[in-house]
N, C-alpha and C positions, 0 to 999 in steps of 0.2 A: 504493500500500500504506500507507494512513494508520494502520492498526491497529498495525503494527510501530513506526512513528515516534511514535505517541501513547503506546504502552505503554512504550517505551524513550526517552522524550523527554529526560529528565535525562542519561542516559548518552550519548545522541547529542550533546546540547548540549556536554557536557564534552569529548567527543572531538574536536569540530570547531571550537569557537569560538575557540580559541587559535592555530589555524593561520593563518599570514600569507597572505592571498589576493593579495598584490601580484604574484606571477608570473602569475596568471591575468588580473588586472584592469588592470595597467599598460599592456598593449598597446592597451586600449580608449581611453586618454586622448586620443590625437590625433584621434579621431573625435567627441569630445564637447566641449561648451562648459560653462563654469562655470554651475552652477545648474540644469542641465537635469534634467528629470523622468525618473527611471529606476524601472522595476518589476522586482523580483527575484521571479520565480515559483518557489515552493518554496524560500523563503529560509532554511529550517532554523534554525540558531542565531542568525542575524542578523549573522554575521561579515562578510559582504560588504557589507551595508547600512552597518555601522559604518565600514568602510574608505571606502566611497563618500562618506558624509557628511563624513568627515574630510578628503576631497579636494575638497570644494566643490560636491558635487552634491546633488540633492534626491531621495533614494531612498525608496521605500516597498516593502513586501513583501506577498506573498500566500503563505499557508501552510495546508495542510489540517489539520495537527495543532494542535488548540487549545492544548495545553500548550507546544509549540514556538513557536507564534505569540506567546504571552505572553512567553516567555523572550527571543525574538528582539527584540521591541519594547523590552523593558527593557534588553537588552544594547546595542542600537544607538541607542536614543532616536529611533527612526523609527516611523512608523505601519505596522502590519502587520494586514492583513485576514485573518480566518479564512475560508477558502473553497477551492473546487475550480476548477481552470482552466476546466472546461467550463461552469461555472455563473456565474463571476465577471462582473459588469457594471462595467467600469472607469469611474471618474468623468471621466477624460480620456483622450486618446491620448498615449502615452508616446514620448519621443524615443529611448529605449533600453530594451530588455527583456533580462533575463538568464535563461537556462535552464541553470544550471550543475548538471548531473547530474539535472535535473528529470524528464526523460522516460525514465530508464533502466529503469523497471519497466513501461513502457507497451508493449503488444503492437505489433509492427511495423505491422500493418494499420491501427492507430489513429493512427499517427504523422502522416499528412497532415491528418487531422481536427484533431488537437491544434495543429499548426502553423498551419492556417488560422484557428483560434480566436485564437492569439497574434497573428497578423498583423492581425486586426481591432482589436487594442488598440494597435497601433504606428502612429505618424505616417507619412505618405508620406515616403520617403527615410530612414526611421528605421533605427537600428542595433540589431542583436541579437547577443548572445554566447551560444553554445551549446556544451556539452561532453557527450560521450557516451563510454561505454566501448568500447574498440577490440576488433577481431577480427571475429567473426561468430557467428551462432547465438544461443544463450542459455546462461546458467549459473546454478546455484542455490548460494547461499552457505550456510555452516553454520547461520546464523540463520534460514534458510528463505526469504530474499528471492530472487526471480528477477530476474536482470538480462538485458536485451536487449543483445547485443553487435553493433556496427556496423562495417563496413569503410568506409574513406574513399570508395570508389567508390559504395557504397550511399547514403551521405549526400549526396554530390554529385548523384546522380541525383534524389533527393528535393528538394534545394534548387533544382535546375534546373526541375523541374515546378512549383514554387511561385514561380518568378521571383525567387529570392534570389541576389544576387551575393556571392560569397565574396571578402572583402577580405583576410583573413589566415587561415592555417591552421596549427595546431600539433599536435604529438604529444608527450606528456609523461607521466612517472610521477606517480602520485597524490601529492598534497601530504600525505596522511596517512602516507606512508612505507611503504605496502605495495607489492605487485608489480603493481597494476592500471595499465594504460596507458589514457590518455584522449586523445580527439581533440577539439580545440577549434577553433571557427570564429567569426570576426567576420563578420557578414553584413549586407548592406544590402538593405532592402526597396524595390523599385520600385513606384511608384503602380499600375502595371498589374497587379501581382501580387495586389493586394487587391481590385480591382474585381470585383464580382459574387460574392465569397466569402460 
């Protein structure tokens, strides 16, 4: 839903950029090495890019909203490409990819296709962090955005089909202070999972 995020880019930036992402990202640290290349797909305000750069990594972003991409790059002092997940041609294979709420608006039948696309961008044995809204079905917010809600068992089934190993799993309240519950996963890609995709 790029139209909402483009139309409301400034408000979205202001609402999210000051939130400390440490609770989400600190668990990743044991799986990463200093200076490793990280791609944040749907990087929004650049909040996570800024944190990753401050912690010694080499992050870059991909963002569909042109206005948000510009603000994210300025805020984080990191490169941000304007583009869509399904069309992006990465210059390298990344050691880590972030999908923090990135696929929440994607219809569930499209989820495997999106994940296979992401796996093409990831190095063999690479690490992925994903968060999705919890429960099941879908919900429509007051601003018109439709969110797909996932159960842990649904996601585990999808990860198994893709050959992704779950290294860590979490369930937490939204960092924005609302009542939303998010499921978080640190995943490891096995080489066999990307062969032939």
